[in-house]
DRENBARO-660118 format. One line per field, with one value per residue (C-alpha): z, y, x negated; residue number from 1; chain. Coordinates in steps of 0.1 Angstrom, whole numbers, plus 5000, padded with zeros to 4 digits. Each point is the difference from the previous one (the first is absolute). Layout:
# DRENBARO-660118
z [Z	...]
y [Y	...]
x [X	...]
k [NUM	...]
c [A	...]
***
This chain:
# DRENBARO-660118
z [5892	4987	4999	5023	5020	4995	5028	5009	4988	5024	5009	4985	5018	5019	4988	5027	4993	4962	5008	4993	5029	5011	4990	5026	5007	4983	5019	5003	4982	5033	5007	4965	5003	5034	4986	4970	5022	5023	4973	4976	5023	5030	4992	4968	5010	5031	4979	4974	5029	5017	4967	4994	5036	4995	4967	5018	5034	5006	5003	5027	5019	5025	5012	4997	5025	5023	5002	5018	5024	5006	5006	5023	5021	5004	5009	5025	5018	5000	5014	5024	4987	5017	4992	4991	4974	4973	5000	5003	4970	4980	5008	4989	4968	4991	5006	4979	4970	5002	4999	4972	4978	5007	4985	4974	4975	5004	4997	4986	5036	5022	5029	5026	4983	5001	5038	5010	4984	5020	5031	4997	4992	5033	5018	4985	5013	5034	5002	4990	5024	5029	4992	5013	4973	4998	4967	4999	5001	4975	4975	5005	4992	4972	4984	5006	4981	4970	4997	4999	4974	4978	5006	4987	4970	4987	5008	4970	5012	5007	4965	4983	5022	4991	4963	5002	5015	4975	4972	5012	5007	4965	4987	5020	4983	4966	5002	4993	4970	4984	5007	4986	4967	4998	5002	5034	5014	5032	5019	5031	5025	5031	5027	5006	4983	5022	4994	5014	5007	4968	4974	4998	4998	5002	4986	5012	4970	5000	4967	5000	4962	4993	4975	5012	5019	5013	4969	4976	5019	5001	4960	4999	5024	4974	4988	5036	5003	4969	5011	5034	4986	5021	4990	4983	5022	5030	5005	5017	5004	5006	5029	5020	5028	5034	5021	4980	4986	4972	4964	4993	5024	4986	5006	4972	5011	4986	5009	4987	4988	4997	5025	5020	5021	5036	5028	5023	5032	5015	5029	5002	5026	5011	4993	4993	5028	4987	4967	4995	5008	4976	4985	4991	4965	4998	4994	4973	4978	5030	5022	5021	5010	4977	5016	4985	5015	4984	5022	5006	5026	4982	4967	5003	4980	4971	4969	4983	4974	4993	4970	4986	4982	5014	5029	5011	5032	4994	5021	5028	5002	5006	5026	5016	5002	5014	5027	5010	4999	5021	5030	4998	5004	4964	4979	4972	4968	4977	4965	4987	4967	4993	5028	5012	5035	5006	5002	5029	5016	5031	5007	4996	5035	4999	4965	5001	4963	4972	4965	4977	4969	4977	5010	5039	4991	4983	5030	5023	4978	4999	5039	5001	4976	5019	5032	4987	5003	5032	5017	4989	5021	5031	4994	5027	4997	5022	4976	4973	4973	5009	5024	5028	5003	5028	5011	5025	5007	5018	4994	4987	4963	4968	4990	4971	4969	4977	4968	4990	4962	4982	4962	4997	4962	4997	5016	4989	4964	4974	4976	5027	4993	5024	5017	5002	5034	5018	4985	5009	5036	5002	4984	5027	5027	4988	4993	5028	5029	5012	5027	5011	5011	4970	4981	4971	4992	4968	4980	4965	4976	4975	5005	4969	4987	4991	5038	5017	4988	4991	5025	5028	4996	5009	5034	5015	5022	5000	4975	5005	4969	5004	4976	4966	4968	4980	5013	4982	5023	5026	4981	5018	5036	4997	4988	4975	4999	4972	5028	5021	4992	5015	4978	5019	5035	5023	5018	5029	4987	4990	4989	5020	4985	5022	4987	5017	4990	4968	4999	5013	5029	4996	5027	5012	5016	5024	4993	5020	5005	5008	5036	5007	4988	5023	5030	4992	4998	5035	5014	4986	4997	5031	4980	4973	5000	4988	4973	5015	5000	4983	4970	5002	5003	4966	4979	4974	5002	5033	5022	4979	4993	5014	4982	4970	5021	4980	5019	4999	5020	5027	5020	5005	5010	5037	5021	4996	4962	4997	5020	4974	4971	5014	5007	4968	4981	5020	4990	4964	5000	4988	5006	4994	4964	4998	4978	5028	4982	5015	4981	5009	5018	4981	5019	4996	4979	5027	5023	4995	5005	4969	5001	5028	5001	5021	5023	4978	4972	5022	5012	4964	4991	5031	4989	4966	5011	5013	4967	4987	4965	4980	4975	5027	5019	4969	4995	5036	5000	4972	5016	5033	4985	5013	4967	4969	4984	4962	4988	4977	5029	5020	4971	4995	5036	4996	4972	5000	4980	4998	5011	5030	5013	4990	5022	5029	4995	4998	5032	5017	4988	5002	5029	5024	4993	4997	4971	4979	4964	4999	4963	4969	5003	5034	5033	5038	5031	5027	5030	5019	4992	5026	4992	4962	5004	5022	4975	4972	5018	5009	4962	4990	5022	4990	4962	5010	5016	4972	4970	5016	4995	4979	4965	5012	5008	4981	5003	5001	5029	5022	5022	4992	4984	4996	4964	4999	5014	4975	5012	4993	5017	5024	5019	5015	5022	5000	5015	4986	4979	4981	4971	4972	4970	4970	4971	4966	4986	4965	4979	4997	4972	4968	5001	5037	5006	5023	5036	4998	5032	5012	5009	5035	4989	5010	4973	4989	4981	4978	4997	5031	5028	5032	5019	5033	5008	5022]
y [4362	4967	4966	4979	5019	4987	4992	5022	4988	4982	5008	4977	4971	4999	4978	4974	4995	4997	4971	4963	4980	4973	4964	4974	4976	4964	4972	4972	4968	4981	5026	4997	4963	5002	5022	4980	4968	5017	5013	4969	4971	5011	5028	4989	4964	5012	5028	4972	4976	5027	5007	4964	4996	5030	4987	4966	5014	4975	4973	5017	5009	4971	5006	5036	5001	4973	5016	5028	4978	4980	5031	5016	4966	5005	5038	4990	4978	5024	5028	4976	5015	4995	4965	5017	5023	4973	4985	5035	5012	4969	5001	5039	4992	4970	5021	5028	4978	4984	5035	5012	4968	5000	5034	5001	4970	5002	4966	4970	4987	4995	5025	4972	4981	5030	5009	4962	5001	5029	4983	4972	5020	5019	4968	4987	5033	4998	4964	5013	5027	4978	4972	5004	5015	4976	4985	4972	5022	5022	4974	4983	5032	5008	4965	5006	5033	4983	4973	5024	5020	4967	4991	5033	4998	4968	4995	4997	5027	5024	4997	5006	5030	5014	4992	5018	5031	5002	4997	5026	5025	4996	5004	5032	5017	4989	5005	5038	4998	4973	5022	5032	4980	4992	5037	4999	5020	5017	4968	4992	4972	5019	4974	4968	4972	4975	4962	4972	4965	4987	5021	5029	5033	5034	5028	5036	5023	5038	5015	5034	5011	5010	4980	4967	4980	4965	4989	5010	4979	4972	5002	4996	4970	4979	5025	5003	4964	4998	5030	4986	4966	4985	4970	5005	5004	5008	5034	4991	5034	5039	5010	5032	5001	4993	5021	5033	5017	5017	4989	5003	4972	4965	4964	4980	4963	4978	4961	4982	4963	5001	4987	4968	4978	5004	4978	5016	4984	5006	5019	5033	5027	5000	4982	5018	4998	5027	5000	5035	4988	4999	4964	4991	4984	4997	5024	5025	5003	5018	4972	5021	4985	5007	5005	5003	5011	4984	5018	5038	5020	5025	4984	4963	4969	4999	4978	4985	4977	4981	4983	4978	4968	4967	4998	5035	4993	5015	4977	5003	5036	4994	4973	5026	5026	4973	4993	5035	5008	4969	5016	5029	4998	4997	4976	4981	4993	4978	4992	4972	4987	4987	4976	4995	5012	4980	5031	5014	4965	5005	5034	4988	5003	5038	5003	5012	4989	4982	4998	4973	5002	5028	4997	5003	5029	5017	4994	5017	5032	5000	5002	5025	5023	4995	5010	5033	5014	4979	5014	5035	4999	4995	5036	5025	5039	4994	4974	5026	4976	4973	4972	4997	4967	4976	5004	4973	4968	5008	5039	5021	5005	4979	4972	5008	4975	4990	4981	4983	4985	4979	4996	5024	5001	4970	5021	5035	4994	5022	4969	4978	4989	5015	5022	5030	4995	4991	5028	5025	4986	5001	5037	5011	4984	5016	5033	5005	4976	5019	5019	4969	4981	4975	4997	4980	4986	4981	4981	4987	4991	5028	5033	5013	5005	4964	4989	5028	5021	5035	5017	4980	5010	5037	4990	4986	5021	4978	4978	4973	4990	4968	4982	5000	4983	5034	5033	5012	4977	5025	5030	4997	5000	5025	5035	5004	4962	5001	5014	4969	4964	4979	4970	4999	5001	4971	4978	5020	5034	5024	5035	5019	5028	5021	5024	5030	4993	5008	4973	4963	4986	4965	4977	4965	4977	4971	4966	4986	4965	4979	4993	5038	5002	4971	5017	5033	4982	4986	5033	5022	4979	5020	5034	4989	5025	4994	5020	5024	4981	5028	4997	4962	4990	5020	4987	4972	4976	5006	4979	4968	5009	4968	4976	4995	4996	4973	4969	5001	5034	4984	4985	5037	5015	5009	4984	5030	5001	4962	5006	5027	4978	4974	5026	5017	4966	4989	5032	4994	4962	4992	4971	4990	4983	4975	5027	5026	5020	5009	4988	5004	4972	4980	4990	4967	4995	4989	5029	5027	5031	5004	5035	5019	5036	5025	5026	5025	4989	5001	5034	5014	4985	5016	5032	4999	4990	5034	5015	4995	5010	4969	5020	5022	4969	4982	5032	5002	4966	5002	5031	4979	4983	5012	4997	5023	5002	5011	5023	4974	4976	5027	5009	4963	4994	5016	4996	5037	5026	5008	5035	4987	4982	5030	5025	4978	4994	5038	5008	4970	5018	5034	5007	4972	4988	4963	4989	5014	4998	4989	5002	5003	4973	4986	5005	4991	5000	5021	4996	4970	4976	5015	5036	4992	4987	5028	5023	4984	5004	5036	5008	4984	5022	5030	4994	4993	5033	5017	4987	4994	4967	4990	5010	5037	5001	5009	4966	4963	4983	4984	4980	4964	4984	4962	5002	5019	4968	4972	4964	4985	5028	4982	5015	4976	5018	4984	5008	5034	5007	4984	4977	5017	4978	5019	4983	5012	5004	4993	5030	5017	4990	5017	5032	5009	5019	4989	5013	4999	4991	4964	4978	5012	5036	5009	5018	4979	5022	4982	4967	4981	4989	4996	4968	4989	4963	4979]
x [1849	5014	4984	4980	4974	4965	4978	4970	4965	4978	4966	4972	4991	4968	4970	5004	5036	4993	4975	5013	5010	4974	5007	5011	4973	5005	5007	4976	5003	5010	5028	5016	4998	5018	5025	5008	5002	5023	5023	5001	4995	5019	5025	5012	5008	5018	5020	5009	5009	5023	5016	5006	5013	5023	5014	5006	5010	5028	4975	4981	5031	4994	4966	5001	5028	4985	4966	5013	5017	4971	4980	5027	4997	4963	5004	5026	4978	4972	5021	5020	5033	5033	5017	5035	4987	4995	5036	5016	4983	5006	5037	5001	4981	5024	5032	4984	4993	5035	5015	4979	5004	5039	5004	4973	4992	4962	4990	5017	5004	5031	4996	5005	4973	4974	5010	4997	4964	4990	5011	4982	4970	5007	5003	4967	4985	5014	4986	4966	4998	5011	4976	4963	4979	4973	4984	5022	5031	4985	4991	5034	5021	4976	5009	5037	4998	4980	5025	5030	4981	4993	5037	5012	4976	5007	5037	5024	5024	4970	4987	5033	5004	4964	5003	5037	4983	4974	5025	5020	4972	4989	5035	5005	4970	5011	5037	5001	4978	5023	5031	4981	4991	5038	5010	5009	4971	5000	5012	4979	5002	5013	4991	4983	5018	5017	4992	5022	4989	5019	4980	5023	4984	5019	4982	5014	5000	5004	5015	4984	5008	5035	5022	4982	5028	5004	5022	4972	4974	5023	5001	4962	4997	4987	4974	4989	4994	4980	4978	4995	4992	5026	5022	5033	5031	4976	5012	5035	5014	4996	5022	5004	4977	5021	4978	5007	5031	4981	5007	4961	4992	5005	4986	4985	5004	4975	5001	4968	5004	5038	5027	4989	5021	5001	5011	5022	5013	5034	4989	5019	4990	5036	5032	5032	5026	5023	5018	4984	4966	4974	4989	4964	4998	4961	4970	4994	4970	4983	5004	5027	5032	5028	5037	5034	5033	5031	5023	4995	5022	5023	4994	5010	4984	4977	4999	4968	4994	4968	4988	4971	4991	5002	4974	4999	5017	5033	5019	4973	5007	5037	4993	4976	5030	5022	4976	4994	5038	5008	4984	5026	5037	5005	5024	4981	5019	4979	5002	4977	5009	4964	4997	5036	4991	4969	4980	5018	5010	4979	5014	5037	5011	4992	5017	5036	5008	4983	5009	4985	5022	5010	5036	4992	4975	5029	5022	4974	4998	5037	5002	4972	5019	5031	4980	4996	5037	5005	4969	5010	5029	4977	4984	5004	4992	4971	4984	4995	5010	4972	5010	4977	4982	4998	4963	4998	5020	5032	4997	5028	4999	5006	4978	4978	5002	4970	5009	4969	5004	4974	5002	5028	4998	5026	5028	4990	4989	5018	5006	5016	5035	5025	4974	5020	5017	4969	4981	5028	4997	4963	5003	5023	4977	4968	5014	5025	4992	4967	5018	5020	4966	5000	4966	4992	4965	5001	4970	4996	4973	5005	5021	5018	5033	5005	4992	5020	5028	4989	5022	4984	4962	5005	5014	4971	4976	4968	4984	4973	4981	4978	4978	5017	4992	4996	4994	5031	5021	4999	5016	5033	4980	4974	4995	4972	4997	4974	4974	5004	4985	5028	4990	4966	5019	4990	5028	5013	4991	5028	5001	5028	5017	5025	5025	4982	4966	4983	4970	5007	4981	4980	5008	4990	5027	4994	5013	5032	5002	5029	4985	5000	5037	5010	4982	5020	5032	4993	4991	5025	5032	5014	4996	5024	5029	5035	5019	5027	5034	5018	4977	4994	5039	5008	4972	5012	4972	4983	5019	4994	4963	4986	5025	4976	4967	4979	4994	4961	5004	5023	4969	4988	5031	5007	5027	5022	4996	5007	5032	5010	4991	5026	5026	4998	5001	5028	5021	4992	5004	4966	4978	4966	4993	4968	4982	5003	5026	5034	5031	5038	5015	5025	5030	5016	5030	5022	4993	5027	4973	4979	4990	4983	5005	4980	5012	4989	5023	5029	4992	4996	5034	5016	4985	5012	5037	5003	5006	5034	4997	4987	4982	4981	4993	4982	4979	4990	4991	4975	4982	4998	4970	4967	4985	5003	5035	5001	5027	5013	5008	5013	5023	5010	5012	5031	5026	5006	4986	4962	5009	5017	4970	4976	5020	4996	4964	4994	5018	4980	4969	5004	5027	4993	4964	5010	4982	4972	4991	4962	4997	5023	5029	4986	5020	4986	5020	4982	5022	5010	5030	5025	4990	5006	5035	5009	4987	5018	5032	4994	4992	5031	5020	4981	5006	5038	5002	4981	5019	5037	5018	5029	5008	5003	4964	4971	4983	5009	5019	4974	5026	4996	5032	5009	5003	4966	4982	4991	5009	4967	4980	4977	4970	4977	4974	4968	4968	4990	5031	5029	5001	5019	5012	5006	5017	5005	5036	5007	5004	5033	5024	5000	5015	4995	4968	4971	5005	5039	5019	4995	5029	4998	5003	4965	4978	4971	4976	4975	5023	4986	5024	4981	5009	4987	4998	4979]
k [1	2	3	4	5	6	7	8	9	10	11	12	13	14	15	16	17	18	19	20	21	22	23	24	25	26	27	28	29	30	31	32	33	34	35	36	37	38	39	40	41	42	43	44	45	46	47	48	49	50	51	52	53	54	55	56	57	58	59	60	61	62	63	64	65	66	67	68	69	70	71	72	73	74	75	76	77	78	79	80	81	82	83	84	85	86	87	88	89	90	91	92	93	94	95	96	97	98	99	100	101	102	103	104	105	106	107	108	109	110	111	112	113	114	115	116	117	118	119	120	121	122	123	124	125	126	127	128	129	130	131	132	133	134	135	136	137	138	139	140	141	142	143	144	145	146	147	148	149	150	151	152	153	154	155	156	157	158	159	160	161	162	163	164	165	166	167	168	169	170	171	172	173	174	175	176	177	178	179	180	181	182	183	184	185	186	187	188	189	190	191	192	193	194	195	196	197	198	199	200	201	202	203	204	205	206	207	208	209	210	211	212	213	214	215	216	217	218	219	220	221	222	223	224	225	226	227	228	229	230	231	232	233	234	235	236	237	238	239	240	241	242	243	244	245	246	247	248	249	250	251	252	253	254	255	256	257	258	259	260	261	262	263	264	265	266	267	268	269	270	271	272	273	274	275	276	277	278	279	280	281	282	283	284	285	286	287	288	289	290	291	292	293	294	295	296	297	298	299	300	301	302	303	304	305	306	307	308	309	310	311	312	313	314	315	316	317	318	319	320	321	322	323	324	325	326	327	328	329	330	331	332	333	334	335	336	337	338	339	340	341	342	343	344	345	346	347	348	349	350	351	352	353	354	355	356	357	358	359	360	361	362	363	364	365	366	367	368	369	370	371	372	373	374	375	376	377	378	379	380	381	382	383	384	385	386	387	388	389	390	391	392	393	394	395	396	397	398	399	400	401	402	403	404	405	406	407	408	409	410	411	412	413	414	415	416	417	418	419	420	421	422	423	424	425	426	427	428	429	430	431	432	433	434	435	436	437	438	439	440	441	442	443	444	445	446	447	448	449	450	451	452	453	454	455	456	457	458	459	460	461	462	463	464	465	466	467	468	469	470	471	472	473	474	475	476	477	478	479	480	481	482	483	484	485	486	487	488	489	490	491	492	493	494	495	496	497	498	499	500	501	502	503	504	505	506	507	508	509	510	511	512	513	514	515	516	517	518	519	520	521	522	523	524	525	526	527	528	529	530	531	532	533	534	535	536	537	538	539	540	541	542	543	544	545	546	547	548	549	550	551	552	553	554	555	556	557	558	559	560	561	562	563	564	565	566	567	568	569	570	571	572	573	574	575	576	577	578	579	580	581	582	583	584	585	586	587	588	589	590	591	592	593	594	595	596	597	598	599	600	601	602	603	604	605	606	607	608	609	610	611	612	613	614	615	616	617	618	619	620	621	622	623	624	625	626	627	628	629	630	631	632	633	634	635	636	637	638	639	640	641	642	643	644	645	646	647	648	649	650	651	652	653	654	655	656	657	658	659	660	661	662	663	664	665	666	667	668	669	670	671	672	673	674	675	676	677	678	679	680	681	682	683	684	685	686	687	688	689	690	691	692	693	694	695	696	697	698	699	700	701	702	703	704	705	706	707	708	709	710	711	712	713	714	715	716	717	718	719	720	721	722	723	724	725	726	727	728	729	730	731	732	733	734	735	736	737	738	739	740	741	742	743	744	745	746	747	748	749	750	751	752	753	754	755	756	757	758]
c [A	A	A	A	A	A	A	A	A	A	A	A	A	A	A	A	A	A	A	A	A	A	A	A	A	A	A	A	A	A	A	A	A	A	A	A	A	A	A	A	A	A	A	A	A	A	A	A	A	A	A	A	A	A	A	A	A	A	A	A	A	A	A	A	A	A	A	A	A	A	A	A	A	A	A	A	A	A	A	A	A	A	A	A	A	A	A	A	A	A	A	A	A	A	A	A	A	A	A	A	A	A	A	A	A	A	A	A	A	A	A	A	A	A	A	A	A	A	A	A	A	A	A	A	A	A	A	A	A	A	A	A	A	A	A	A	A	A	A	A	A	A	A	A	A	A	A	A	A	A	A	A	A	A	A	A	A	A	A	A	A	A	A	A	A	A	A	A	A	A	A	A	A	A	A	A	A	A	A	A	A	A	A	A	A	A	A	A	A	A	A	A	A	A	A	A	A	A	A	A	A	A	A	A	A	A	A	A	A	A	A	A	A	A	A	A	A	A	A	A	A	A	A	A	A	A	A	A	A	A	A	A	A	A	A	A	A	A	A	A	A	A	A	A	A	A	A	A	A	A	A	A	A	A	A	A	A	A	A	A	A	A	A	A	A	A	A	A	A	A	A	A	A	A	A	A	A	A	A	A	A	A	A	A	A	A	A	A	A	A	A	A	A	A	A	A	A	A	A	A	A	A	A	A	A	A	A	A	A	A	A	A	A	A	A	A	A	A	A	A	A	A	A	A	A	A	A	A	A	A	A	A	A	A	A	A	A	A	A	A	A	A	A	A	A	A	A	A	A	A	A	A	A	A	A	A	A	A	A	A	A	A	A	A	A	A	A	A	A	A	A	A	A	A	A	A	A	A	A	A	A	A	A	A	A	A	A	A	A	A	A	A	A	A	A	A	A	A	A	A	A	A	A	A	A	A	A	A	A	A	A	A	A	A	A	A	A	A	A	A	A	A	A	A	A	A	A	A	A	A	A	A	A	A	A	A	A	A	A	A	A	A	A	A	A	A	A	A	A	A	A	A	A	A	A	A	A	A	A	A	A	A	A	A	A	A	A	A	A	A	A	A	A	A	A	A	A	A	A	A	A	A	A	A	A	A	A	A	A	A	A	A	A	A	A	A	A	A	A	A	A	A	A	A	A	A	A	A	A	A	A	A	A	A	A	A	A	A	A	A	A	A	A	A	A	A	A	A	A	A	A	A	A	A	A	A	A	A	A	A	A	A	A	A	A	A	A	A	A	A	A	A	A	A	A	A	A	A	A	A	A	A	A	A	A	A	A	A	A	A	A	A	A	A	A	A	A	A	A	A	A	A	A	A	A	A	A	A	A	A	A	A	A	A	A	A	A	A	A	A	A	A	A	A	A	A	A	A	A	A	A	A	A	A	A	A	A	A	A	A	A	A	A	A	A	A	A	A	A	A	A	A	A	A	A	A	A	A	A	A	A	A	A	A	A	A	A	A	A	A	A	A	A	A	A	A	A	A	A	A	A	A	A	A	A	A	A	A	A	A	A	A	A	A	A	A	A	A	A	A	A	A	A	A	A	A	A	A	A	A	A	A	A	A	A	A	A	A	A	A	A	A	A	A	A	A	A	A	A	A	A	A	A	A	A	A	A	A	A	A	A	A	A	A	A	A	A	A	A	A	A	A	A	A	A	A	A	A	A	A	A	A	A	A	A	A	A	A	A	A	A	A	A	A	A	A	A	A]
***
């Protein structure tokens, strides 16, 4: 009932069926000899040769593809085919090959190179079909085919390509086993590896086992190199496969033989014509063009830093930026402290401003910082908090500004004396000027907290690391810097680390010569824009920016720039010294005028004279300076109490937004001079209405009185502020406490009487 049913017994076999089968007749000796000879002397050599040819199939690619073409030409003559069939077929094949190679990296060949080769083969076949098919023609085309095969077999590039293909094929079979031995089992090579002409190989891997991530593979890079018998540092990186969104698809980038120097000519596929256009900086490790976009619509400008040892072509990278920016309506501000402007001399007609000393660089950043509130006044609701750039010359919009600074360490160093003002200005530019089309691109040998203030480094969006003395010198430029051999980079090669990318990109930049800069200056001089008048007229140093141009650069300046140089020196009363420096002209003793006062000094004095209260006038004069003002200097500006000055600074900062406190004890004016004076008067009226006047009020009387004005109070407005002379007063007599009333009836806390003298 249960269990497997048994089969019924079969009847016994007959006697004929039980008999053994008859044996097959043996071959004769001759038959066996022929069989052995055919197998061992013919088939085995052919099989061995076919396997060998398949293992080295790259070597036979030329004759294997030319033999069918040669056969097609013979068949075409035999059947008398139409003449138009061959070129049409060839054109279709070239287009198909170009389409496939442009979307799938099958061979380390450019799509245009492969399609051009097919087109040449088609032309060869077309000529063969049109020619009379006689023995002479047949021998000639056979000789051409043999010559092409020999050229392919013995060319250096072909041998390198064949060896790379053999190496990649062997590594593809071995890599999963090595990863499995390193506790990364289940990893397979998901597709055919891609090989570039520079020796770079990308192995597409698929992580099938859970728990195996790209991060874990990165930690075992050195073990993978040892297991695969690769040289140390040849595994560059393990990145996400850009063709897939899954986290299990990664690319293992292997570069045999290290990074080698590459000669890149300045031949961009396209020149930038718009400020928002992309700019070509060279080629990447795969030989593809590499582009940057310094100005992005709706975002603004980008800032970059580049570092490297001497000879890493940092200056050449800045010159390349200047040459590309010159083809767009962009204002070029250059800081060249290393060669005193000589590196940009041939591009001088296209440069709007150049600084060759630390003082001029400080003035440039002071003007750039002052442009932030001035350009903020130009924002309209439709701008969406970002100024629109002038895309072409004469277009509506605002001109973009690029500041190119070479060897910036001398002015940004944390240990430099009096570095606080320029660091504050630079921090304001790099952190707030992005939306106002002001970009900063700086270079120095070694980036650290001694070469740039710590508050400046986070403001930069892009970093370029060239050849360094040690690999650790790139730790302030690259993330995971210990995975990249920056000390082995050749000249002209840079690792580019963008703010939005996790892994850097290796690029090779072209050389920029003085002749190229001269040609660019001649071609693009008409593209030079001008700064808007509402901003240029209110900058402190912009009007006289050409006054201190060194003599050795005058011969490179344009006629318009030479005119500006002469006009600026006449306004400042300067003349040429034998050494090329500018000194102030010393007037003769018999001349009545010994001091030349600029128009701006008179304007400042007229503005300050609108304030009737001398103490308030002294306090406002100190804050008219474009640089930082300390709290101690602000308190010392008025003989009144510290609380009196502190109340007014609080109203200026909180209620009217006239000044800002950048850090503890430091104040900066953030509005124009006229707006500041008007705001000071408005604040005084508000304080008077709030506190009341006279003795019956809760506060002090702010109305100026003749007895309240010291006789020796003299305020001399200078360029950038007022000169305040503070002289200590002898201690109070015995029995009179410190801080008692002074002879003029004004309280003097601390025992100091503040007198002002020229």
